[in-house]
C-alpha positions in Angstrom: -18.4 6.5 14.6 -19.7 9.9 13.8 -20.3 11.2 10.4 -18.6 9.2 7.7 -17.3 11.5 4.9 -16.8 9.8 1.6 -14.4 11.3 -1.0 -15.9 12.4 -4.3 -16.6 9.5 -6.7 -14.4 8.7 -9.6 -14.8 11.9 -11.6 -14.0 12.2 -15.3 -11.0 14.0 -16.5 -9.8 16.6 -17.2 -10.2 18.3 -13.9 -11.6 21.9 -13.9 -9.2 24.8 -14.2 -7.5 25.8 -11.0 -7.7 22.3 -9.6 -4.0 22.0 -8.9 -3.0 22.0 -5.2 0.7 21.2 -5.6 1.3 19.7 -2.2 5.1 20.0 -1.2 7.2 16.9 -0.8 7.2 15.3 2.6 10.3 14.1 4.5 10.2 10.7 6.3 13.5 11.1 8.2 16.1 11.7 5.5 13.8 10.2 2.8 12.1 12.8 0.5 8.8 11.6 -0.9 8.0 13.6 -4.0 5.2 13.6 -4.9 3.7 12.9 -1.5 1.6 10.0 -3.0 2.6 6.7 -1.6 1.9 3.1 -3.0 0.3 1.0 -0.2 1.6 -2.3 1.0 -0.9 -5.0 0.1 -0.5 -8.6 1.1 -0.6 -10.9 -2.0 -0.3 -8.0 -4.5 2.5 -5.6 -4.2 5.3 -7.9 -5.2 8.3 -7.0 -7.4 6.3 -7.4 -10.6 3.6 -5.0 -9.6 6.1 -2.5 -8.2 8.1 -2.7 -11.4 5.0 -1.8 -13.5 4.1 1.1 -11.2 7.6 2.4 -11.3 7.6 2.3 -15.1 4.5 4.4 -15.2 5.8 6.7 -12.6 4.2 9.1 -10.1 4.5 7.1 -6.9 6.7 9.0 -4.4 7.4 5.9 -2.2 6.6 2.3 -2.9 6.2 -0.5 -0.5 6.4 -4.3 -0.4 3.8 -6.8 0.8 3.9 -7.0 4.6 6.4 -9.5 5.9 5.9 -11.5 9.1 8.9 -11.1 11.5 8.8 -14.6 13.0 8.5 -16.1 9.5 11.5 -14.0 8.3 13.7 -15.2 11.2 12.6 -18.8 10.7 13.4 -18.9 7.0 16.7 -17.1 7.6 17.8 -19.5 10.4 16.6 -22.8 8.9 17.2 -22.3 5.2 19.6 -19.3 5.0 17.1 -17.6 2.7 14.6 -14.8 2.9 10.8 -14.7 2.3 9.5 -14.7 -1.3 7.9 -11.3 -0.4 11.4 -9.8 -0.4 12.2 -11.0 -3.9 13.9 -8.1 -5.8 14.2 -5.8 -2.9 18.0 -5.7 -2.6 18.5 -4.5 -6.2 15.4 -2.5 -6.6 15.6 1.2 -7.1 15.0 3.5 -4.1 13.1 4.9 -2.3 11.4 1.7 -1.1 9.7 0.7 2.1 9.3 -2.8 3.6 6.4 -3.3 5.9 6.7 -5.8 8.7 4.3 -7.2 11.4 4.3 -9.1 14.5 3.7 -8.5 18.2 7.2 -9.3 19.6 9.5 -6.2 19.9 12.6 -8.4 19.8 11.6 -10.1 16.6 10.6 -7.0 15.0 13.8 -5.2 16.0 15.9 -8.1 14.7 14.2 -8.0 11.3 14.2 -4.3 11.1 17.9 -4.2 11.7 18.5 -6.7 8.9 16.3 -4.7 6.5 18.1 -1.5 7.3 21.6 -2.9 7.3 21.6 -5.8 4.8 18.8 -4.9 2.5 19.4 -1.0 2.7 15.7 -0.3 2.5 14.6 3.4 2.7 11.9 2.9 5.2 10.8 0.2 7.7 7.1 0.4 8.1 5.2 -1.3 11.1 1.8 -2.7 10.5 -0.7 -1.8 13.2 -3.7 -1.7 10.8 -4.3 -5.2 9.3 -7.9 -6.3 10.2 -7.5 -10.0 9.0 -8.4 -12.4 11.8 -5.4 -14.6 11.2 -3.2 -11.6 12.0 -5.4 -10.0 14.8 -7.1 -12.9 16.7 -4.5 -15.6 16.0 -1.3 -13.7 16.1 -2.4 -10.6 18.2 -0.8 -8.4 15.7 -1.9 -5.7 13.2 -5.0 -3.7 14.3 -5.2 -5.8 17.5 -2.4 -3.8 18.9 -4.4 -0.6 18.7 -6.0 -1.8 22.0 -2.5 -1.8 23.5 -0.8 1.5 22.8 1.9 0.7 25.5 2.9 -2.4 23.6 3.0 -0.4 20.4 5.3 2.1 22.0 7.6 -0.7 23.1 7.7 -2.1 19.5 8.3 1.3 17.9 11.0 2.2 20.3 12.9 -1.0 19.8 12.6 -1.0 16.1 13.6 2.6 15.8 16.8 2.0 17.8 17.6 -1.1 15.8 17.1 0.5 12.4 18.7 3.9 13.0 19.4 5.9 10.9 16.8 4.3 8.7 13.5 5.9 9.4 10.6 3.7 10.9 7.0 4.5 10.2 3.6 3.1 11.4 0.3 2.4 9.7 -2.9 2.3 11.7 -6.7 2.4 11.4 -9.0 4.7 13.4 -9.5 2.0 16.1 -10.6 -1.5 16.5 -14.2 -0.8 16.5 -16.6 2.1 15.9 -17.1 2.6 19.7 -13.3 2.4 20.3 -11.9 5.0 18.0 -8.6 6.0 19.6 -6.5 7.2 16.6 -5.6 10.5 18.2 -4.2 8.9 21.3 -2.4 6.2 19.2 -0.9 8.8 16.9 0.7 10.6 19.9 2.0 7.3 21.1 3.5 6.7 17.6 5.2 10.0 17.4 6.4 9.9 21.0 8.0 6.5 20.4 10.1 7.9 17.6 8.4 7.0 14.4 9.2 9.3 11.4 5.7 9.3 9.8 2.1 8.0 10.4 -0.3 6.6 7.9 -4.0 6.3 8.9 -6.6 4.3 7.1 -10.0 6.0 7.6 -11.8 2.9 8.8 -11.9 0.8 11.9 -10.7 -2.8 11.9 -14.3 -3.8 12.5 -15.2 -2.1 9.2 -12.7 -4.1 7.3 -13.2 -2.5 3.8 -17.0 -1.8 4.2 -18.5 1.6 4.1 -16.6 4.8 3.3 -13.3 5.9 4.8 -13.8 8.8 7.3 -11.4 11.5 6.2 -12.8 13.9 8.8 -11.5 11.6 11.4 -8.1 11.3 9.7 -7.9 15.1 9.5 -8.6 15.6 13.2 -5.3 13.8 14.0 -3.1 16.4 12.4 -3.1 19.1 15.2 -1.9 16.4 17.7 1.2 15.6 15.7 4.1 18.1 16.3 6.9 16.9 14.0 6.0 14.0 11.7 3.9 13.9 8.5 0.3 12.6 8.5 -0.6 10.3 5.5 -4.2 9.6 4.7 -5.5 6.3 3.2 -8.8 5.0 2.0 -11.1 5.3 -1.0 -8.6 7.1 -3.3 -9.7 5.8 -6.7 -9.2 8.7 -9.0 -7.0 11.8 -9.6 -10.0 13.9 -8.6 -10.3 12.1 -5.2 -6.5 12.6 -4.6 -6.7 16.4 -5.3 -9.8 16.7 -3.1 -8.0 14.8 -0.2 -5.2 17.4 -0.2 -7.6 20.3 -0.7 -10.2 19.4 1.9 -8.3 17.6 4.6 -5.3 18.3 6.9 -2.9 15.6 5.5 0.6 15.9 4.3 0.5 12.9 2.0 -1.9 10.2 0.7 -1.6 6.5 0.1 -3.3 4.7 -2.7 -4.2 1.0 -2.2 -6.7 -1.2 -4.0 -7.6 1.2 -6.8 -4.1 0.9 -8.2 -4.3 -2.9 -8.5 -6.3 -2.6 -11.7 -4.8 0.8 -12.7 -1.1 0.9 -12.0 -1.0 4.0 -14.1 -3.2 5.8 -11.5 -0.1 7.3 -9.7 1.1 9.0 -12.9 -2.4 10.5 -13.4 -2.5 11.7 -9.8 0.8 13.4 -10.0 -0.3 15.3 -13.1 -3.5 16.3 -11.5 -1.8 17.6 -8.4 0.4 19.8 -10.6 -2.5 21.0 -12.7 -1.2 19.4 -15.8 -3.2 17.5 -18.4 -4.0 14.0 -17.0 -2.6 11.2 -19.1 -5.4 9.0 -20.5 -5.9 5.4 -19.4 -4.0 3.0 -21.7 -6.0 1.8 -24.7 -7.6 -1.6 -24.5 -4.8 -3.0 -26.6 -2.2 -1.4 -24.3 -4.0 -2.9 -21.3 -3.8 -6.3 -22.9 -0.1 -5.9 -23.5 0.4 -4.7 -19.9 -1.4 -7.7 -18.5 0.7 -10.0 -20.6 3.8 -8.1 -19.5 2.8 -8.5 -15.8 2.3 -12.2 -16.4 5.7 -12.5 -17.9 7.3 -10.8 -15.0 5.5 -13.2 -12.5 6.4 -16.3 -14.5 10.1 -15.3 -14.7 10.3 -15.4 -10.9 7.9 -18.2 -10.0 7.9 -20.4 -13.1 5.1 -20.9 -15.6 2.9 -23.1 -13.5 3.1 -21.2 -10.2 3.0 -18.0 -12.1 -0.2 -18.9 -13.9 -1.9 -19.6 -10.6 -0.5 -16.5 -9.0 -1.6 -14.3 -11.9 -5.3 -15.2 -11.5 -5.9 -12.5 -8.9 -3.9 -9.8 -10.8 -5.8 -10.6 -13.9 -9.1 -10.2 -12.2 -8.0 -6.6 -11.2 -7.2 -5.7 -14.7 -10.7 -6.8 -15.8 -12.4 -4.0 -13.7 -14.8 -2.0 -15.7 -14.4 -4.1 -18.9 -17.3 -5.6 -20.7 -17.5 -9.3 -19.9 -15.5 -8.8 -16.6 -17.6 -11.2 -14.6 -17.2 -14.0 -17.2 -13.5 -13.3 -17.5 -12.9 -13.5 -13.7 -14.9 -16.8 -13.7 -12.7 -18.4 -16.3 -9.3 -16.8 -15.3 -9.8 -18.0 -11.7 -9.3 -21.6 -12.9 -6.3 -21.3 -15.2 -3.2 -23.5 -14.3 -1.0 -23.3 -17.4 0.3 -20.7 -19.8 -1.9 -22.1 -22.6 -5.0 -21.7 -20.5 -4.1 -18.2 -19.4 -3.3 -17.0 -22.8 -6.6 -18.5 -24.2 -8.7 -16.7 -21.6 -6.8 -13.4 -22.3 -7.4 -13.8 -26.1 -11.0 -14.4 -25.6 -11.7 -11.5 -23.3 -8.9 -9.0 -24.2 -9.0 -9.4 -28.0 -6.8 -7.2 -30.1 -8.6 -4.2 -31.4 
């Protein structure tokens, strides 16, 4: 795979004087992304409640939904005249907003893309060619599996671009399927040639999953081969310092933050300040984080009901516990809650008021 370049570790704030890089906004078709810091689509996490919290903190130039399966969308719409739960809130949500879709059938993807563009009026339709999960790759021959078939990718992108016009279509990829099959440069040219409006590259292969460090040198090598569309880098961005360094050291037009934001939805606001050379807002106090966790819980329960919301909130609560004293014990206990009383009891025990 070549040398793996890790971004700087999570550095303490404030950043040293002169650290601002002030990257300009990027344009994804007619959509202006300012700041050029994007919130990644993450299955099981980036639902309406999470997006609402990120939006209230500010700093994300473009937000995205969880990825939506095209066949599943079409089945639910045909059989029940409904839409997948992952699209809850999208129609009325503030813009700009991207919806990510996945499948391997150009017709299905084009049909869903058209509905998202015309009925949901989303800002961007994003195509997932990067998911490494076996259920998506081996079972459905989708996600990062398609990196082995650039011609198929081109067919998909061309069909979806035509179906969604003038709504822009973007693509998210990995460096390749395996370390000895890195083909991101070739794939990037296919993506641009097929009409996509932007490309996001995660700096690992599908084989890596989330192990090791993202290779930002490999991401940066792609830039000279793109003639008109922005390149967005993704992987291991866990602090304002890391985001500043990504823009300073690598040839990217934008960055995408993923897992680090799940426990720190305020990270986008901090990154925006760092890029401007402004004082970085501190993390919320422990009491404020407790209230944020309870607010998140309330948003989830409003949509899914108290019982389902309590179960769904388990994984979010685990993210909020990152770095806290007693985090391991908290995760152990919160992973079994099934009622509001149980959830609130665990929060009271491990997130006590100061």
